[in-house]
C-alpha positions, 0 to 999 in steps of 0.5 A: 065595878060599874061601866063609865062612859064619857062623851067629848070632842077632841081634835085629831093630831099626828105624831110622826116617826122615821117609819110611820105616822100615828094619829091620836085624840087627847082626852079633855083634862076633866075626863082624864082626871076622872079616869085617873081617880077611878081607874087605878088598875092599869096594863102595860105602859099605863094603858086602860082598855076602853070601848070607843064609838066615833060616828058609826064605828065602834071598836076596842082599844086602850088609852095611854097616859101622856106626860106632855098633856097630863091627860090620856091619848086615844090612838086612831086606826087608819080604817076608822079615820077612813070609814068616818072620813076625818083626819089631822086637825078635824074635831070629832065627837067621841063616846068612850067607855071604860068597863071592868 
């Protein structure tokens, strides 16, 4: 299977729990539909491993299906948000790669 890359913009949003806040991006629905169609093999919680680049930061993580939006969500670590100086409500450009 070949590598698939997607470039898109998405706004950072926060989910709060009693113990912590988590920050995410939601993939645009056309990207999510492509991912859903071509990548049927998934890991725990329906996750799909990806490589991500935002500005100069690159890292490996997973995207997770989101029932509320019908898309996938991408978690954003504090170190990435700090290094690239973005936060809740900011629009960021993402390069996301799914590889076999």
